[in-house]
Every structure is written in structure tokens, then in C-alpha cells.
C-alpha positions, 0 to 999 in steps of 0.5 A: 499500499502506497503513501496516503495523503488526507486533507479536509478539503479537496482544494488542500490536496496537490492539484495533480492528486485532486482528480484521483482523490476520494472522500471518506468520512468528511475528508479527502484521501489521495495516494501518492503515485510512484516517484513522488516524495513526501516533504515537510509542507508545514511551511507551505500549509501555513503560507497557504492559510495566510494567503487564505486569510489575506484573501478573506481580508481583502474580500472584506475590505473590497465589500466595505469599499463598495459599501462606502462607495454606495454610501458616498453616491447616496450622499452626493445624490442627496447634496445634489437634490438639496442644492437643486432645492436651494437653487429653486428657493433662491430663484423664487426669492429673486423673482419675488424681489424683482416683482416687488421692485417692479411694483414699487417702480410702477407705483412711483411712476404712477405717483409722478404721473398723477402729480404731473397731471395735477400740476398740469391740469391745475395750471390750465384750470386756474388759467382758464378760470382767471380768463373768465374772471371766476372764483377758483376756490368755488370753481376748481371742485366743479371743473375737476368733476367734469374733467377726465384724463386719457391716453391717446394713441401715442400714449400721451395724456390728454384732458377730456371734458365730460358732460353732466352724465359722464360722456365726452363733451363735444364743442357747441361751436357751429359746425365743430365736431371737436372735443370741448376744451376748458375755455368752452366749459368755463364759458358754458358754466358762466352763462349757466345761472346756477354758476353765475355767482362764481364769476365776476361781473356776471348776472348775480356775480357782483355780490348777490345772487337770486336762486334758481326759481325766481326772486321769491327764493331771496338773495344769496351772499356770494361771499358765503357760497362754497363749492358744495353750494354751487354743486347743489344748485347746479344739480337742482337745475 
């Protein structure tokens, strides 16, 4: 009977003996063929065990590295998502600020436009009232309610004179289809008995005025008339 080698695992046998090895009682048995010699393989066995241990360690480290790589990928994805969220938040804040700035600028432009209109209209109205020798304090509120501002096709502001029912007033000059102007409005008011007390030198405008409806209503002290009085008298016509 030749020399037999026993190993716990077939892989522990020399490669040339593995094909002829047989398993018995949980171990592998192989006989040395003719010409083989027995040597002290303790060192090789230890080296083999060390190699297996090294492989297990390296395999464990590879798994840890793979786990760390997946964890890093997840963190990068989370940071990317967070970055996108912050970018959207910043964009929303920027858009809100721009909208607020535009609104504030438009409000300022409107305020300046209103102020410019008041100055322009006030100057023209005061000049027209003065030319018709009217009382500005009494007439300005009445003139204001008969005037509206509009934009023409070129975007310029124009003054529109209104009728008593709020429609655009057309000049009463013979053959004219042009809009009424401030001068004609003052002339019309001056010829109206309801407003004559507000004009110097017109009937009832010299200091006393008869109310509409005849002398039975008595005289009115012009100095005590207010814009509300004139307005009420005009609406009572």
C-alpha cells in the first residue's frame, strides 16, 4: 500500500492528486503515485492559510469599499437634490424681489404721473378760470368733476371734458365736431345761472345772486357760497 495523503478539503490536496482523490468520512484521501516524495509542507500549509486569510481580509475590504462607495453616491445624490432645492428657493426669492421692485417702480411712476397731471391740469384750469374772471376756490372742484384724463394713441395724456352724465363733451361751436376744451366749459358754466355767482361781473356775480326759481327765493351772499353750494344749485336745475 502506497503513502496516502488526507486533507479536509480537496482544494488542499496537490492539484495533480485532486482528480484521483476520494472522499471518506468528511475528508479527502489521495495516494501518492510512484516517484513522488514526502516533504515537510508545514511551511507551505502555513503560507496557504495566511494566503486564505489575506484573501478573506481583502474580500472584506473590497465589500467595505463598495459599501462606502454606495454610501458616498447616496450622499452626493442628496447634496445634489438639496442644491437644486436651494437653487429653486433662491430663484423664487429673486423673482419675488424683482416683482416687488417692478411694482414699487410702477407705483412711483404712477405717483409721479398723477402729480404731473395735477400740476398740468391745475395750471390750465387756474388759467382758464382767471381768463373768465371766476372764483377758483368755488370753481375748481366743479371743474375737476367735469374732467377726465385719457391716453391717446401715441400714449400721451390728454384732457377730456365730460358732460353732466359723464360722456365726452363735444364743442357747441357751430359746425365743430372737436372735443370741448376748458375755455368752452368755463364759458358754458358762466352762462349758466346755477354757476354765475362764481364769476365776476356776471348776473348775480356782483355780490348777490337770486337762486334758481325766481326772486321769491331771496338773495344769496356770494361770499358765503361754497363749492358744495354751487354743486347743489347746479344739480337742482
